[in-house]
C-alpha positions as a Markdown table, in Angstrom:
| # | Residue | x | y | z |
|---|---|---|---|---|
| 1 | Asp | -7.8 | 9.4 | -12.6 |
| 2 | Arg | -9.4 | 6.1 | -13.6 |
| 3 | Phe | -7.0 | 3.9 | -12.5 |
| 4 | Val | -8.2 | 1.1 | -9.6 |
| 5 | Thr | -6.6 | -1.6 | -8.3 |
| 6 | Glu | -8.0 | -5.1 | -7.5 |
| 7 | Ser | -8.9 | -4.0 | -4.0 |
| 8 | Ser | -10.6 | -1.5 | -5.3 |
| 9 | Ile | -8.7 | 1.2 | -4.1 |
| 10 | Lys | -8.2 | 4.6 | -6.4 |
| 11 | Leu | -6.6 | 7.8 | -6.7 |
| 12 | Tyr | -8.2 | 10.3 | -4.8 |
| 13 | Met | -9.9 | 8.0 | -1.7 |
| 14 | Thr | -9.8 | 9.2 | 1.5 |
| 15 | Lys | -7.0 | 7.8 | 3.4 |
| 16 | Ser | -9.9 | 6.3 | 6.3 |
| 17 | Asp | -11.7 | 5.0 | 3.3 |
| 18 | Leu | -7.9 | 3.3 | 2.3 |
| 19 | Ile | -7.3 | 2.2 | 5.7 |
| 20 | Lys | -11.2 | 0.3 | 5.6 |
| 21 | Ile | -9.9 | -1.9 | 3.0 |
| 22 | Lys | -6.6 | -2.4 | 3.8 |
| 23 | Gly | -6.6 | -2.1 | 7.3 |
| 24 | Gly | -4.1 | -0.6 | 10.0 |
| 25 | Asn | -1.2 | -2.5 | 10.0 |
| 26 | Tyr | 0.6 | 0.4 | 8.4 |
| 27 | Lys | 3.8 | 2.2 | 8.7 |
| 28 | Leu | 2.7 | 6.3 | 8.8 |
| 29 | Glu | 5.5 | 8.7 | 7.7 |
| 30 | Lys | 5.1 | 12.5 | 7.1 |
| 31 | Val | 7.0 | 14.2 | 4.5 |
| 32 | Ser | 6.1 | 17.9 | 3.8 |
| 33 | Asp | 2.6 | 18.1 | 3.5 |
| 34 | Asn | 1.7 | 14.7 | 2.9 |
| 35 | Glu | 1.2 | 11.2 | 4.7 |
| 36 | Ile | 2.5 | 8.4 | 3.7 |
| 37 | Leu | 1.0 | 4.7 | 4.5 |
| 38 | Lys | 3.5 | 1.8 | 3.7 |
| 39 | Tyr | 2.4 | -1.6 | 3.9 |
| 40 | Glu | 4.2 | -4.5 | 4.0 |
| 41 | Ile | 3.8 | -8.5 | 3.5 |
| 42 | Asp | 7.6 | -10.0 | 4.0 |
| 43 | Asp | 7.1 | -13.2 | 6.1 |
| 44 | Tyr | 8.1 | -15.7 | 3.6 |
| 45 | Leu | 7.5 | -18.5 | 5.7 |
| 46 | Thr | 3.9 | -18.2 | 6.5 |
| 47 | Ser | 2.9 | -16.2 | 3.2 |
| 48 | Gln | 0.7 | -17.8 | 0.4 |
| 49 | Phe | 0.8 | -14.7 | -1.6 |
| 50 | Leu | 4.7 | -14.6 | -1.6 |
| 51 | Gly | 5.7 | -17.9 | -2.1 |
| 52 | Arg | 3.0 | -18.5 | -5.1 |
| 53 | Tyr | 4.9 | -15.8 | -6.5 |
| 54 | Asn | 8.8 | -16.8 | -4.9 |
| 55 | Tyr | 9.8 | -13.3 | -3.6 |
| 56 | Pro | 11.0 | -12.6 | 0.0 |
| 57 | Glu | 8.7 | -9.5 | 0.3 |
| 58 | Tyr | 6.0 | -7.5 | -1.5 |
| 59 | Tyr | 5.2 | -3.7 | -0.5 |
| 60 | Glu | 2.6 | -0.8 | -0.9 |
| 61 | Ile | 3.1 | 2.9 | -0.5 |
| 62 | Tyr | 0.5 | 4.8 | -0.8 |
| 63 | Thr | 1.0 | 8.5 | -0.3 |
| 64 | Phe | -1.4 | 11.5 | 0.9 |
| 65 | His | -1.9 | 15.4 | 0.1 |
| 66 | Lys | -4.6 | 16.6 | 2.2 |
| 67 | Asp | -6.4 | 13.6 | 2.7 |
| 68 | Arg | -6.6 | 12.5 | -0.5 |
| 69 | Leu | -4.6 | 9.5 | -2.4 |
| 70 | Ile | -2.3 | 10.8 | -4.9 |
| 71 | Ile | 0.2 | 8.7 | -5.6 |
| 72 | Ile | 0.2 | 4.5 | -5.9 |
| 73 | Tyr | 3.1 | 2.6 | -5.7 |
| 74 | Phe | 3.2 | -1.4 | -5.3 |
| 75 | Gly | 5.5 | -4.0 | -6.4 |
| 76 | Phe | 8.1 | -6.9 | -5.1 |
| 77 | Glu | 11.1 | -6.5 | -3.6 |
| 78 | Tyr | 14.1 | -8.8 | -5.3 |
| 79 | Pro | 16.4 | -10.0 | -3.7 |
């Protein structure tokens, strides 16, 4: 319950607080009583971030239950 990312995302924060930090460019999926927000960086040619690490895609997946962040996944997609 003390995990915090570089961009100040932490477990149990609200969905609206996360969107204030990450922006509205996400894909939304509903699974049972949960909402899943997925952010992707996948334009290798224009992304300095992907170029720096030499990976084709980076993702962040946030799972919310009753408007509280309960699961965080993030990382690079391997080619």
